[in-house]
C-alpha positions as CSV (number, residue, x, y, z in Angstrom):
1,S,-84.7,-18.9,51.5
2,H,-86.1,-16.2,49.1
3,S,-83.2,-13.9,50.0
4,V,-80.7,-16.7,49.3
5,R,-82.1,-17.1,45.8
6,I,-81.6,-13.4,45.1
7,Y,-78.2,-13.2,46.9
8,Q,-76.5,-16.1,45.1
9,P,-76.8,-14.7,41.5
10,L,-75.6,-11.3,42.8
11,E,-72.6,-13.0,44.4
12,V,-71.8,-14.8,41.2
13,A,-72.3,-11.6,39.1
14,S,-69.9,-9.6,41.4
15,E,-67.3,-12.4,41.1
16,V,-67.5,-12.2,37.3
17,V,-67.2,-8.4,37.4
18,V,-64.2,-8.5,39.7
19,H,-62.6,-11.2,37.5
20,R,-63.1,-9.0,34.4
21,I,-61.7,-5.9,36.1
22,T,-58.6,-7.8,37.3
23,Q,-58.1,-9.3,33.8
24,V,-58.3,-5.8,32.2
25,G,-56.0,-4.5,34.9
26,R,-53.4,-7.2,34.1
27,I,-53.6,-6.5,30.4
28,R,-53.1,-2.8,31.0
29,A,-50.3,-3.5,33.4
30,G,-48.7,-5.7,30.7
31,Y,-49.0,-2.9,28.1
32,Y,-47.5,-0.3,30.5
33,T,-44.6,-2.7,31.3
34,V,-43.9,-3.2,27.6
35,I,-44.0,0.5,27.0
36,L,-41.7,1.2,29.9
37,I,-39.2,-1.5,28.9
38,V,-39.1,-0.3,25.3
């Protein structure tokens, strides 16, 4: 049960990190698309 207490915050943290990376990736992809279209 002690390992669960450590593992859960790590899981949440990794989800947040992945979410931010995908958000940044989408924003960059959007910029590149605008540059390519223009």
